[in-house]
A tleap script that builds the chain and sets N, CA, C and O, in Angstrom:
source leaprc.protein.ff14SB
mol = sequence {
  NMET ARG TYR THR ASN ARG TRP LYS ARG THR
  VAL ALA ALA LEU PHE ALA GLY LEU LEU SER
  VAL ALA PHE ILE ALA PRO ALA TYR ALA ALA
  ASP ASP GLY ASN TRP ARG ARG GLY ARG ILE
  TYR TYR ARG LEU VAL CYS THR ALA CYS HIE
  LYS ASP MET ALA ASN LYS THR ILE SER PRO
  MET SER ARG THR ILE ALA GLU TRP LYS ALA
  TYR VAL ALA THR ASP LYS HIE ASP PRO THR
  GLY LYS ALA ASN PRO SER LEU LYS TYR TYR
  VAL SER GLN SER TYR ARG ALA ASP VAL LYS
  ASP THR ASN LYS ALA ALA ALA LYS PHE ILE
  ALA ILE PRO GLU ASP GLU LEU LEU SER ASP
  LEU ARG ALA TRP VAL VAL HIE GLY ALA LYS
  ASP SER ASP THR PRO ALA ARG CYS CGLN
}
set mol.1.N position { -11.350 -62.515 -6.468 }
set mol.1.CA position { -11.421 -61.419 -5.287 }
set mol.1.C position { -10.143 -60.568 -5.117 }
set mol.1.O position { -10.034 -59.342 -5.083 }
set mol.2.N position { -9.127 -61.613 -5.009 }
set mol.2.CA position { -7.624 -60.461 -4.867 }
set mol.2.C position { -8.245 -58.965 -5.463 }
set mol.2.O position { -8.531 -57.871 -4.978 }
set mol.3.N position { -8.266 -59.521 -6.626 }
set mol.3.CA position { -8.070 -58.005 -7.889 }
set mol.3.C position { -9.152 -57.106 -7.004 }
set mol.3.O position { -8.826 -55.966 -6.672 }
set mol.4.N position { -9.975 -57.448 -6.766 }
set mol.4.CA position { -10.622 -56.219 -6.441 }
set mol.4.C position { -10.454 -55.503 -4.767 }
set mol.4.O position { -10.722 -54.343 -4.457 }
set mol.5.N position { -9.846 -56.779 -3.717 }
set mol.5.CA position { -8.994 -55.608 -2.620 }
set mol.5.C position { -8.151 -54.820 -3.077 }
set mol.5.O position { -8.155 -53.590 -3.116 }
set mol.6.N position { -7.083 -55.898 -3.584 }
set mol.6.CA position { -6.071 -54.455 -4.376 }
set mol.6.C position { -6.422 -53.378 -5.442 }
set mol.6.O position { -5.580 -52.575 -5.844 }
set mol.7.N position { -7.872 -53.406 -5.934 }
set mol.7.CA position { -8.316 -51.963 -6.587 }
set mol.7.C position { -8.689 -51.486 -5.659 }
set mol.7.O position { -8.281 -50.325 -5.620 }
set mol.8.N position { -9.545 -51.850 -4.446 }
set mol.8.CA position { -10.241 -51.054 -3.252 }
set mol.8.C position { -8.977 -50.382 -2.596 }
set mol.8.O position { -9.081 -49.183 -2.334 }
set mol.9.N position { -7.762 -51.038 -2.293 }
set mol.9.CA position { -6.472 -50.547 -1.653 }
set mol.9.C position { -6.426 -49.520 -2.492 }
set mol.9.O position { -7.001 -48.511 -2.084 }
set mol.10.N position { -5.788 -49.444 -3.818 }
set mol.10.CA position { -5.628 -48.423 -4.804 }
set mol.10.C position { -6.370 -47.600 -4.689 }
set mol.10.O position { -5.950 -46.641 -4.042 }
set mol.11.N position { -7.760 -47.505 -5.198 }
set mol.11.CA position { -8.636 -46.235 -5.295 }
set mol.11.C position { -8.778 -45.667 -3.603 }
set mol.11.O position { -9.127 -44.491 -3.498 }
set mol.12.N position { -8.545 -46.381 -2.394 }
set mol.12.CA position { -8.305 -46.197 -1.194 }
set mol.12.C position { -7.390 -45.241 -0.952 }
set mol.12.O position { -7.689 -44.120 -0.541 }
set mol.13.N position { -5.945 -45.725 -1.251 }
set mol.13.CA position { -4.990 -44.868 -1.245 }
set mol.13.C position { -5.021 -43.628 -1.988 }
set mol.13.O position { -4.971 -42.539 -1.416 }
set mol.14.N position { -5.086 -43.730 -2.991 }
set mol.14.CA position { -4.959 -42.395 -4.191 }
set mol.14.C position { -6.363 -41.291 -3.168 }
set mol.14.O position { -5.990 -40.192 -2.760 }
set mol.15.N position { -7.442 -41.620 -2.956 }
set mol.15.CA position { -8.205 -40.772 -2.435 }
set mol.15.C position { -7.427 -40.141 -1.310 }
set mol.15.O position { -7.115 -38.951 -1.351 }
set mol.16.N position { -7.023 -41.161 -0.015 }
set mol.16.CA position { -6.281 -40.784 1.037 }
set mol.16.C position { -5.335 -39.519 0.594 }
set mol.16.O position { -5.229 -38.551 1.348 }
set mol.17.N position { -4.696 -39.572 -0.586 }
set mol.17.CA position { -3.507 -38.525 -0.971 }
set mol.17.C position { -4.012 -37.635 -1.814 }
set mol.17.O position { -3.282 -36.756 -2.272 }
set mol.18.N position { -5.154 -37.708 -2.104 }
set mol.18.CA position { -5.927 -36.341 -2.331 }
set mol.18.C position { -6.583 -35.841 -1.591 }
set mol.18.O position { -7.130 -34.791 -1.926 }
set mol.19.N position { -6.795 -36.379 -0.296 }
set mol.19.CA position { -7.802 -35.273 0.651 }
set mol.19.C position { -6.202 -34.943 1.256 }
set mol.19.O position { -5.939 -33.741 1.200 }
set mol.20.N position { -4.821 -36.025 1.963 }
set mol.20.CA position { -3.878 -34.954 2.420 }
set mol.20.C position { -3.621 -33.527 1.408 }
set mol.20.O position { -3.683 -32.381 1.853 }
set mol.21.N position { -3.343 -33.851 0.062 }
set mol.21.CA position { -2.751 -32.636 -0.738 }
set mol.21.C position { -4.347 -31.492 -0.208 }
set mol.21.O position { -4.004 -30.309 -0.215 }
set mol.22.N position { -5.414 -31.625 0.080 }
set mol.22.CA position { -6.548 -30.742 -0.142 }
set mol.22.C position { -6.615 -29.813 1.449 }
set mol.22.O position { -7.282 -28.829 1.768 }
set mol.23.N position { -5.455 -30.764 2.327 }
set mol.23.CA position { -5.990 -29.857 3.411 }
set mol.23.C position { -4.287 -29.397 3.713 }
set mol.23.O position { -4.088 -28.398 4.404 }
set mol.24.N position { -3.045 -30.222 3.127 }
set mol.24.CA position { -1.451 -29.820 4.166 }
set mol.24.C position { -1.510 -28.522 3.307 }
set mol.24.O position { -1.163 -27.459 3.821 }
set mol.25.N position { -2.081 -28.594 1.583 }
set mol.25.CA position { -1.737 -27.170 0.515 }
set mol.25.C position { -2.032 -25.663 1.215 }
set mol.25.O position { -1.253 -24.711 1.269 }
set mol.26.N position { -3.143 -25.738 1.634 }
set mol.26.CA position { -3.397 -24.278 3.134 }
set mol.26.C position { -2.427 -23.642 3.216 }
set mol.26.O position { -2.083 -22.518 2.853 }
set mol.27.N position { -1.702 -24.982 4.069 }
set mol.27.CA position { -0.894 -24.562 5.410 }
set mol.27.C position { 0.535 -24.412 4.609 }
set mol.27.O position { 1.192 -23.439 4.980 }
set mol.28.N position { 1.052 -25.111 3.703 }
set mol.28.CA position { 2.116 -24.439 2.795 }
set mol.28.C position { 1.757 -23.255 2.373 }
set mol.28.O position { 2.501 -22.396 2.845 }
set mol.29.N position { 0.657 -22.683 1.452 }
set mol.29.CA position { 0.397 -21.842 0.723 }
set mol.29.C position { 0.390 -20.576 1.595 }
set mol.29.O position { 0.015 -19.516 1.093 }
set mol.30.N position { 0.943 -20.660 3.390 }
set mol.30.CA position { 0.582 -19.628 4.597 }
set mol.30.C position { 2.705 -19.286 4.111 }
set mol.30.O position { 3.229 -18.240 4.494 }
set mol.31.N position { 3.090 -19.782 3.732 }
set mol.31.CA position { 4.395 -19.289 3.850 }
set mol.31.C position { 4.970 -18.788 2.317 }
set mol.31.O position { 6.118 -18.439 2.043 }
set mol.32.N position { 4.123 -18.846 1.672 }
set mol.32.CA position { 4.790 -18.519 0.339 }
set mol.32.C position { 5.082 -17.045 0.505 }
set mol.32.O position { 4.983 -16.237 1.429 }
set mol.33.N position { 5.409 -17.019 -0.532 }
set mol.33.CA position { 6.455 -15.748 -0.668 }
set mol.33.C position { 7.986 -15.354 -1.478 }
set mol.33.O position { 8.960 -16.027 -1.138 }
set mol.34.N position { 8.124 -14.591 -2.225 }
set mol.34.CA position { 9.344 -14.517 -2.646 }
set mol.34.C position { 10.068 -14.020 -1.594 }
set mol.34.O position { 9.888 -12.831 -1.330 }
set mol.35.N position { 11.264 -14.985 -0.574 }
set mol.35.CA position { 11.866 -14.276 0.313 }
set mol.35.C position { 13.169 -13.576 -0.659 }
set mol.35.O position { 13.979 -12.873 -0.053 }
set mol.36.N position { 13.272 -13.693 -1.513 }
set mol.36.CA position { 14.505 -12.598 -2.086 }
set mol.36.C position { 13.944 -11.447 -2.387 }
set mol.36.O position { 14.610 -10.413 -2.341 }
set mol.37.N position { 13.085 -11.447 -2.618 }
set mol.37.CA position { 12.478 -9.824 -2.497 }
set mol.37.C position { 12.226 -9.158 -1.545 }
set mol.37.O position { 12.283 -7.941 -1.369 }
set mol.38.N position { 11.845 -10.237 -0.704 }
set mol.38.CA position { 11.718 -9.901 0.903 }
set mol.38.C position { 12.485 -8.927 1.227 }
set mol.38.O position { 12.310 -7.782 1.644 }
set mol.39.N position { 13.898 -9.965 0.808 }
set mol.39.CA position { 15.409 -9.559 1.913 }
set mol.39.C position { 15.834 -8.423 1.001 }
set mol.39.O position { 16.799 -7.807 1.454 }
set mol.40.N position { 15.449 -8.049 0.024 }
set mol.40.CA position { 15.976 -7.111 -0.412 }
set mol.40.C position { 14.813 -5.814 0.245 }
set mol.40.O position { 15.516 -4.967 0.796 }
set mol.41.N position { 13.853 -5.567 0.309 }
set mol.41.CA position { 12.878 -4.924 0.390 }
set mol.41.C position { 12.986 -4.607 2.084 }
set mol.41.O position { 12.672 -3.571 2.670 }
set mol.42.N position { 13.638 -6.093 2.741 }
set mol.42.CA position { 14.137 -5.858 4.103 }
set mol.42.C position { 15.312 -4.968 4.451 }
set mol.42.O position { 15.411 -4.231 5.433 }
set mol.43.N position { 16.174 -5.160 3.489 }
set mol.43.CA position { 17.429 -4.738 3.808 }
set mol.43.C position { 17.564 -3.457 3.218 }
set mol.43.O position { 18.632 -2.906 3.485 }
set mol.44.N position { 16.797 -2.839 2.505 }
set mol.44.CA position { 16.898 -1.468 1.632 }
set mol.44.C position { 15.881 -0.276 2.292 }
set mol.44.O position { 15.941 0.947 2.414 }
set mol.45.N position { 14.893 -1.366 2.654 }
set mol.45.CA position { 13.861 -0.107 3.362 }
set mol.45.C position { 14.048 -0.033 4.863 }
set mol.45.O position { 14.637 0.794 5.559 }
set mol.46.N position { 13.194 -1.432 5.241 }
set mol.46.CA position { 12.922 -2.181 6.751 }
set mol.46.C position { 14.512 -1.192 7.087 }
set mol.46.O position { 14.538 0.033 7.199 }
set mol.47.N position { 15.879 -2.241 7.209 }
set mol.47.CA position { 17.016 -1.957 7.761 }
set mol.47.C position { 17.680 -0.288 8.364 }
set mol.47.O position { 18.183 0.105 9.417 }
set mol.48.N position { 17.216 0.557 6.562 }
set mol.48.CA position { 17.796 1.851 6.355 }
set mol.48.C position { 16.722 2.565 7.586 }
set mol.48.O position { 17.151 3.576 8.142 }
set mol.49.N position { 15.912 2.255 7.828 }
set mol.49.CA position { 14.785 3.045 8.530 }
set mol.49.C position { 14.689 2.890 9.704 }
set mol.49.O position { 14.051 3.714 10.361 }
set mol.50.N position { 15.322 1.738 10.341 }
set mol.50.CA position { 15.606 1.394 11.474 }
set mol.50.C position { 16.623 1.840 11.941 }
set mol.50.O position { 16.748 2.111 13.136 }
set mol.51.N position { 17.736 2.023 10.853 }
set mol.51.CA position { 19.386 2.369 11.700 }
set mol.51.C position { 19.285 3.897 11.683 }
set mol.51.O position { 20.067 4.637 12.281 }
set mol.52.N position { 18.054 4.372 10.801 }
set mol.52.CA position { 17.959 6.161 11.201 }
set mol.52.C position { 17.592 6.302 12.441 }
set mol.52.O position { 18.330 6.654 13.362 }
set mol.53.N position { 16.163 5.968 12.529 }
set mol.53.CA position { 15.217 5.728 13.263 }
set mol.53.C position { 15.261 5.066 15.130 }
set mol.53.O position { 15.092 5.694 16.176 }
set mol.54.N position { 15.475 4.003 14.963 }
set mol.54.CA position { 15.690 3.522 16.336 }
set mol.54.C position { 17.561 3.104 15.972 }
set mol.54.O position { 17.680 1.898 16.187 }
set mol.55.N position { 18.460 3.502 15.675 }
set mol.55.CA position { 19.397 3.084 15.861 }
set mol.55.C position { 20.172 1.481 15.923 }
set mol.55.O position { 21.224 1.085 16.425 }
set mol.56.N position { 19.394 1.012 15.373 }
set mol.56.CA position { 19.690 -0.541 15.555 }
set mol.56.C position { 18.766 -1.144 14.365 }
set mol.56.O position { 17.580 -0.880 14.166 }
set mol.57.N position { 19.787 -2.215 13.457 }
set mol.57.CA position { 19.211 -3.101 12.678 }
set mol.57.C position { 18.653 -4.519 13.524 }
set mol.57.O position { 19.369 -5.157 14.295 }
set mol.58.N position { 17.214 -4.860 13.198 }
set mol.58.CA position { 16.727 -5.855 13.365 }
set mol.58.C position { 16.907 -7.387 12.661 }
set mol.58.O position { 16.331 -7.554 11.586 }
set mol.59.N position { 17.592 -8.373 13.161 }
set mol.59.CA position { 18.110 -8.970 12.117 }
set mol.59.C position { 17.027 -10.495 12.070 }
set mol.59.O position { 16.757 -11.060 13.130 }
set mol.60.N position { 16.518 -10.996 10.797 }
set mol.60.CA position { 16.309 -11.845 11.151 }
set mol.60.C position { 16.254 -12.879 12.099 }
set mol.60.O position { 15.306 -13.305 12.759 }
set mol.61.N position { 17.534 -13.236 12.047 }
set mol.61.CA position { 18.145 -13.889 12.896 }
set mol.61.C position { 17.790 -14.054 14.033 }
set mol.61.O position { 17.878 -15.134 14.616 }
set mol.62.N position { 17.193 -12.687 14.674 }
set mol.62.CA position { 17.133 -12.185 16.218 }
set mol.62.C position { 15.852 -12.713 16.782 }
set mol.62.O position { 15.397 -12.388 17.878 }
set mol.63.N position { 15.168 -13.769 15.727 }
set mol.63.CA position { 14.091 -14.406 16.267 }
set mol.63.C position { 13.709 -15.725 15.475 }
set mol.63.O position { 13.926 -15.883 14.273 }
set mol.64.N position { 12.924 -16.938 16.580 }
set mol.64.CA position { 12.500 -18.081 15.901 }
set mol.64.C position { 11.855 -17.507 14.155 }
set mol.64.O position { 11.788 -16.425 13.571 }
set mol.65.N position { 11.447 -19.082 13.807 }
set mol.65.CA position { 10.186 -19.006 12.635 }
set mol.65.C position { 9.300 -18.471 13.444 }
set mol.65.O position { 8.995 -17.289 13.286 }
set mol.66.N position { 8.536 -19.485 14.789 }
set mol.66.CA position { 7.111 -19.347 15.375 }
set mol.66.C position { 7.020 -17.480 15.985 }
set mol.66.O position { 6.053 -16.729 15.864 }
set mol.67.N position { 8.272 -17.193 16.577 }
set mol.67.CA position { 8.212 -15.726 16.454 }
set mol.67.C position { 7.688 -14.754 15.576 }
set mol.67.O position { 6.655 -14.098 15.709 }
set mol.68.N position { 8.828 -14.728 14.322 }
set mol.68.CA position { 7.901 -14.254 12.918 }
set mol.68.C position { 6.891 -14.234 12.873 }
set mol.68.O position { 6.103 -13.299 13.015 }
set mol.69.N position { 6.691 -15.628 12.595 }
set mol.69.CA position { 5.208 -15.957 12.275 }
set mol.69.C position { 4.267 -15.042 13.038 }
set mol.69.O position { 3.428 -14.293 12.539 }
set mol.70.N position { 4.552 -15.229 14.395 }
set mol.70.CA position { 3.447 -14.261 15.317 }
set mol.70.C position { 3.596 -12.944 15.320 }
set mol.70.O position { 2.827 -12.086 15.755 }
set mol.71.N position { 4.763 -12.820 14.743 }
set mol.71.CA position { 4.968 -11.240 14.927 }
set mol.71.C position { 4.044 -10.327 13.468 }
set mol.71.O position { 3.248 -9.388 13.457 }
set mol.72.N position { 4.649 -11.171 12.403 }
set mol.72.CA position { 3.538 -10.842 11.122 }
set mol.72.C position { 1.872 -10.872 11.970 }
set mol.72.O position { 1.368 -9.927 12.578 }
set mol.73.N position { 1.326 -12.140 11.785 }
set mol.73.CA position { 0.169 -11.939 12.251 }
set mol.73.C position { -0.276 -11.047 13.043 }
set mol.73.O position { -1.488 -10.918 12.867 }
set mol.74.N position { 0.115 -10.380 13.818 }
set mol.74.CA position { -0.249 -9.984 14.937 }
set mol.74.C position { -0.295 -8.370 14.350 }
set mol.74.O position { -1.239 -7.587 14.449 }
set mol.75.N position { 0.782 -8.180 13.830 }
set mol.75.CA position { -0.049 -6.972 13.104 }
set mol.75.C position { 0.723 -5.600 14.096 }
set mol.75.O position { 0.118 -4.552 14.325 }
set mol.76.N position { 1.429 -5.743 14.341 }
set mol.76.CA position { 2.042 -5.235 15.589 }
set mol.76.C position { 3.552 -4.589 15.290 }
set mol.76.O position { 4.591 -5.121 15.682 }
set mol.77.N position { 3.497 -3.501 14.622 }
set mol.77.CA position { 5.516 -3.279 14.612 }
set mol.77.C position { 5.845 -2.402 16.129 }
set mol.77.O position { 6.658 -2.802 16.962 }
set mol.78.N position { 4.951 -1.029 16.274 }
set mol.78.CA position { 5.689 -0.251 17.643 }
set mol.78.C position { 4.252 -0.082 18.472 }
set mol.78.O position { 3.301 0.681 18.299 }
set mol.79.N position { 4.547 -1.260 19.571 }
set mol.79.CA position { 3.468 -1.048 20.379 }
set mol.79.C position { 3.680 0.310 21.293 }
set mol.79.O position { 2.757 0.878 21.878 }
set mol.80.N position { 5.272 0.795 21.316 }
set mol.80.CA position { 5.217 1.982 22.089 }
set mol.80.C position { 4.138 3.180 21.448 }
set mol.80.O position { 3.435 3.780 22.261 }
set mol.81.N position { 4.050 3.438 20.320 }
set mol.81.CA position { 3.653 4.344 20.031 }
set mol.81.C position { 4.356 5.455 19.267 }
set mol.81.O position { 3.899 6.460 18.723 }
set mol.82.N position { 5.572 5.001 19.375 }
set mol.82.CA position { 6.609 6.427 18.791 }
set mol.82.C position { 6.039 6.259 17.557 }
set mol.82.O position { 5.566 7.290 17.078 }
set mol.83.N position { 5.914 4.917 16.676 }
set mol.83.CA position { 5.876 4.969 15.343 }
set mol.83.C position { 4.654 4.736 14.792 }
set mol.83.O position { 3.743 5.133 15.518 }
set mol.84.N position { 4.243 4.150 13.595 }
set mol.84.CA position { 2.993 3.252 13.594 }
set mol.84.C position { 3.112 2.446 13.642 }
set mol.84.O position { 4.031 1.822 13.113 }
set mol.85.N position { 1.856 1.827 14.604 }
set mol.85.CA position { 2.343 0.380 15.116 }
set mol.85.C position { 1.590 -0.850 14.281 }
set mol.85.O position { 1.417 -2.031 14.581 }
set mol.86.N position { 1.238 -0.122 13.177 }
set mol.86.CA position { 0.859 -1.699 12.291 }
set mol.86.C position { 2.599 -1.854 11.112 }
set mol.86.O position { 3.383 -1.190 10.434 }
set mol.87.N position { 2.428 -2.642 11.390 }
set mol.87.CA position { 3.120 -3.523 10.068 }
set mol.87.C position { 3.096 -3.428 8.766 }
set mol.87.O position { 3.975 -3.052 7.991 }
set mol.88.N position { 1.873 -3.848 8.547 }
set mol.88.CA position { 1.430 -3.199 7.193 }
set mol.88.C position { 1.059 -1.852 6.563 }
set mol.88.O position { 0.613 -1.680 5.429 }
set mol.89.N position { 1.331 -0.888 7.537 }
set mol.89.CA position { 2.163 0.063 6.957 }
set mol.89.C position { 2.932 0.354 6.447 }
set mol.89.O position { 2.765 1.022 5.427 }
set mol.90.N position { 4.415 -0.059 6.972 }
set mol.90.CA position { 5.304 -0.207 6.421 }
set mol.90.C position { 5.802 -0.830 5.451 }
set mol.90.O position { 7.010 -0.875 5.217 }
set mol.91.N position { 4.530 -1.617 4.491 }
set mol.91.CA position { 4.327 -2.489 3.092 }
set mol.91.C position { 3.344 -1.490 2.333 }
set mol.91.O position { 3.312 -1.908 1.175 }
set mol.92.N position { 2.696 -0.600 2.418 }
set mol.92.CA position { 1.928 -0.176 2.206 }
set mol.92.C position { 2.179 0.313 0.808 }
set mol.92.O position { 3.175 -0.272 0.385 }
set mol.93.N position { 1.738 1.063 0.002 }
set mol.93.CA position { 1.996 1.495 -1.400 }
set mol.93.C position { 2.047 3.048 -1.404 }
set mol.93.O position { 2.594 3.819 -2.192 }
set mol.94.N position { 0.973 3.376 0.229 }
set mol.94.CA position { 1.300 4.920 0.606 }
set mol.94.C position { 2.525 4.868 1.328 }
set mol.94.O position { 3.075 5.939 1.068 }
set mol.95.N position { 3.413 4.068 2.257 }
set mol.95.CA position { 4.013 4.683 3.338 }
set mol.95.C position { 5.076 4.563 2.127 }
set mol.95.O position { 5.743 5.597 2.129 }
set mol.96.N position { 5.647 3.350 0.685 }
set mol.96.CA position { 6.552 3.614 -0.050 }
set mol.96.C position { 6.548 5.089 -0.833 }
set mol.96.O position { 7.504 5.811 -1.119 }
set mol.97.N position { 4.689 5.326 -1.145 }
set mol.97.CA position { 5.132 6.565 -1.743 }
set mol.97.C position { 5.697 7.608 -1.190 }
set mol.97.O position { 6.353 8.445 -1.810 }
set mol.98.N position { 5.410 7.617 0.355 }
set mol.98.CA position { 5.663 8.720 1.384 }
set mol.98.C position { 7.300 8.675 1.524 }
set mol.98.O position { 7.731 9.788 1.826 }
set mol.99.N position { 8.169 7.828 1.403 }
set mol.99.CA position { 9.594 7.557 0.876 }
set mol.99.C position { 10.484 7.668 -0.008 }
set mol.99.O position { 11.651 7.975 0.231 }
set mol.100.N position { 9.842 7.337 -1.529 }
set mol.100.CA position { 10.273 7.061 -2.225 }
set mol.100.C position { 11.062 8.059 -2.370 }
set mol.100.O position { 12.210 7.632 -2.497 }
set mol.101.N position { 11.021 9.092 -2.410 }
set mol.101.CA position { 12.531 10.285 -2.775 }
set mol.101.C position { 13.772 10.120 -1.752 }
set mol.101.O position { 14.920 10.443 -2.057 }
set mol.102.N position { 13.420 9.605 -0.563 }
set mol.102.CA position { 14.998 9.525 -0.112 }
set mol.102.C position { 15.328 7.707 0.220 }
set mol.102.O position { 16.119 7.168 0.994 }
set mol.103.N position { 14.586 7.289 -0.500 }
set mol.103.CA position { 14.538 5.563 -0.417 }
set mol.103.C position { 14.248 5.177 -1.532 }
set mol.103.O position { 13.080 4.939 -1.838 }
set mol.104.N position { 15.520 5.002 -2.582 }
set mol.104.CA position { 15.282 4.366 -3.925 }
set mol.104.C position { 14.596 3.392 -3.937 }
set mol.104.O position { 13.686 3.579 -4.745 }
set mol.105.N position { 14.527 2.401 -3.461 }
set mol.105.CA position { 14.362 0.946 -2.656 }
set mol.105.C position { 13.013 0.785 -3.355 }
set mol.105.O position { 12.608 0.165 -4.338 }
set mol.106.N position { 12.322 1.859 -2.152 }
set mol.106.CA position { 10.570 1.912 -2.027 }
set mol.106.C position { 10.470 2.379 -3.285 }
set mol.106.O position { 9.418 1.798 -3.548 }
set mol.107.N position { 10.669 2.835 -4.053 }
set mol.107.CA position { 10.768 3.363 -5.357 }
set mol.107.C position { 10.152 2.477 -6.317 }
set mol.107.O position { 9.134 2.681 -6.978 }
set mol.108.N position { 11.044 1.280 -6.300 }
set mol.108.CA position { 11.232 0.475 -7.093 }
set mol.108.C position { 10.254 -1.023 -6.851 }
set mol.108.O position { 10.195 -2.047 -7.531 }
set mol.109.N position { 9.485 -0.588 -5.462 }
set mol.109.CA position { 8.781 -1.938 -5.300 }
set mol.109.C position { 7.235 -1.295 -5.124 }
set mol.109.O position { 6.277 -2.030 -4.882 }
set mol.110.N position { 7.067 0.554 -5.315 }
set mol.110.CA position { 6.410 0.880 -5.390 }
set mol.110.C position { 4.653 0.541 -6.051 }
set mol.110.O position { 3.598 1.122 -5.794 }
set mol.111.N position { 4.891 -0.424 -6.801 }
set mol.111.CA position { 3.439 -1.173 -7.898 }
set mol.111.C position { 3.501 -2.299 -7.500 }
set mol.111.O position { 2.621 -3.016 -7.977 }
set mol.112.N position { 4.427 -2.961 -6.561 }
set mol.112.CA position { 3.885 -4.139 -5.445 }
set mol.112.C position { 2.862 -4.253 -4.727 }
set mol.112.O position { 2.855 -3.407 -3.833 }
set mol.113.N position { 1.672 -5.174 -4.721 }
set mol.113.CA position { 0.640 -5.206 -4.326 }
set mol.113.C position { 1.303 -5.348 -2.646 }
set mol.113.O position { 2.485 -5.606 -2.421 }
set mol.114.N position { 0.344 -5.139 -1.674 }
set mol.114.CA position { 0.983 -4.745 -0.223 }
set mol.114.C position { 0.763 -6.396 0.296 }
set mol.114.O position { 1.582 -7.083 0.907 }
set mol.115.N position { -0.280 -6.687 -0.050 }
set mol.115.CA position { -0.421 -7.857 0.731 }
set mol.115.C position { 1.130 -9.231 -0.047 }
set mol.115.O position { 1.921 -10.052 0.417 }
set mol.116.N position { 0.814 -8.772 -1.154 }
set mol.116.CA position { 2.170 -9.588 -1.623 }
set mol.116.C position { 3.289 -9.121 -1.437 }
set mol.116.O position { 4.137 -9.996 -1.612 }
set mol.117.N position { 3.787 -7.993 -1.118 }
set mol.117.CA position { 4.847 -7.693 -0.190 }
set mol.117.C position { 4.620 -7.966 1.132 }
set mol.117.O position { 5.718 -7.916 1.686 }
set mol.118.N position { 3.805 -8.216 1.884 }
set mol.118.CA position { 4.442 -8.665 3.124 }
set mol.118.C position { 4.196 -10.021 2.812 }
set mol.118.O position { 4.729 -10.944 3.427 }
set mol.119.N position { 3.731 -10.107 2.261 }
set mol.119.CA position { 4.287 -12.167 2.019 }
set mol.119.C position { 5.679 -12.447 2.072 }
set mol.119.O position { 6.387 -13.096 2.842 }
set mol.120.N position { 5.931 -11.601 0.767 }
set mol.120.CA position { 7.452 -11.398 0.766 }
set mol.120.C position { 8.160 -10.889 2.082 }
set mol.120.O position { 9.333 -11.260 2.058 }
set mol.121.N position { 7.930 -10.331 2.967 }
set mol.121.CA position { 8.557 -9.954 3.933 }
set mol.121.C position { 8.392 -10.908 4.515 }
set mol.121.O position { 9.299 -11.154 5.309 }
set mol.122.N position { 7.607 -11.594 4.481 }
set mol.122.CA position { 7.267 -12.855 5.850 }
set mol.122.C position { 8.528 -14.128 5.264 }
set mol.122.O position { 9.349 -14.839 5.842 }
set mol.123.N position { 8.230 -13.974 4.219 }
set mol.123.CA position { 9.310 -15.138 3.835 }
set mol.123.C position { 10.419 -15.060 4.121 }
set mol.123.O position { 11.048 -16.001 4.605 }
set mol.124.N position { 10.909 -13.894 3.878 }
set mol.124.CA position { 12.121 -13.747 4.483 }
set mol.124.C position { 13.030 -13.876 5.557 }
set mol.124.O position { 14.183 -14.225 5.808 }
set mol.125.N position { 11.646 -13.290 6.262 }
set mol.125.CA position { 12.363 -13.278 7.769 }
set mol.125.C position { 12.035 -14.687 8.865 }
set mol.125.O position { 12.545 -14.951 9.954 }
set mol.126.N position { 10.934 -15.455 8.038 }
set mol.126.CA position { 11.052 -17.047 8.079 }
set mol.126.C position { 12.210 -17.467 7.765 }
set mol.126.O position { 13.041 -17.781 8.617 }
set mol.127.N position { 12.454 -17.538 6.262 }
set mol.127.CA position { 13.630 -18.241 5.956 }
set mol.127.C position { 15.247 -17.675 6.422 }
set mol.127.O position { 16.302 -18.014 5.887 }
set mol.128.N position { 15.084 -16.786 7.495 }
set mol.128.CA position { 16.813 -16.051 7.692 }
set mol.128.C position { 15.977 -16.153 9.619 }
set mol.128.O position { 16.560 -15.337 10.333 }
set mol.129.N position { 15.320 -16.614 10.081 }
set mol.129.CA position { 15.477 -16.512 11.094 }
set mol.129.C position { 16.356 -17.748 11.937 }
set mol.129.O position { 16.455 -18.832 11.360 }
set mol.130.N position { 16.745 -17.648 12.769 }
set mol.130.CA position { 17.428 -18.470 13.808 }
set mol.130.C position { 17.344 -19.711 13.826 }
set mol.130.O position { 18.334 -20.440 13.758 }
set mol.131.N position { 16.108 -20.142 13.925 }
set mol.131.CA position { 16.233 -21.539 13.938 }
set mol.131.C position { 15.468 -22.133 12.626 }
set mol.131.O position { 14.618 -23.023 12.652 }
set mol.132.N position { 15.759 -21.721 11.933 }
set mol.132.CA position { 15.510 -21.733 10.089 }
set mol.132.C position { 17.011 -22.731 9.710 }
set mol.132.O position { 17.699 -23.226 10.603 }
set mol.133.N position { 17.294 -22.873 8.311 }
set mol.133.CA position { 17.838 -23.946 7.955 }
set mol.133.C position { 19.095 -22.769 7.789 }
set mol.133.O position { 20.274 -23.074 7.968 }
set mol.134.N position { 18.715 -21.583 7.473 }
set mol.134.CA position { 19.852 -20.238 6.570 }
set mol.134.C position { 19.850 -19.087 7.305 }
set mol.134.O position { 19.782 -18.007 6.718 }
set mol.135.N position { 19.933 -19.161 8.840 }
set mol.135.CA position { 19.571 -17.970 9.734 }
set mol.135.C position { 20.638 -16.853 9.320 }
set mol.135.O position { 21.844 -17.046 9.162 }
set mol.136.N position { 20.006 -15.747 9.188 }
set mol.136.CA position { 20.781 -14.791 7.897 }
set mol.136.C position { 20.376 -13.400 9.142 }
set mol.136.O position { 19.434 -13.150 9.895 }
set mol.137.N position { 21.348 -12.932 8.887 }
set mol.137.CA position { 21.574 -11.142 9.789 }
set mol.137.C position { 21.820 -10.198 8.622 }
set mol.137.O position { 22.075 -10.402 7.436 }
set mol.138.N position { 21.660 -9.117 9.337 }
set mol.138.CA position { 21.485 -7.676 8.285 }
set mol.138.C position { 22.906 -7.380 8.147 }
set mol.138.O position { 23.747 -7.525 9.034 }
set mol.139.N position { 23.189 -6.779 6.485 }
set mol.139.CA position { 24.086 -6.037 6.352 }
set mol.139.C position { 24.718 -5.051 6.645 }
set mol.139.O position { 25.743 -4.767 6.025 }
savepdb mol mol.pdb
quit
């Protein structure tokens, strides 16, 4: 009888572990992205434009992780209407093609799929947010 109870507990623990992996893994997948590549794009494309157009840089350290995640999720880049209001536009292949002559970094990123680059950018700002383990400023 003792062997049977131990076996049942083991099977139940394994099943619980598999269920937790099945439900937790998608939550971590949302933060997937190559933050290093996102950092390069952010610093060489986003920051360059912000310096030229808005006369200011926006550092990942300027917001919290939750604020950055909400910003990317809402896809609101410029609510004033002075520029394209969509964040996704600024990682689109068409945008990169438009600025590739004046921004060589955009040219190097031209072949990266838009969703992948947006994920990389999101990973970078979350990685460098002010409440992260590695807060980052723009250079």
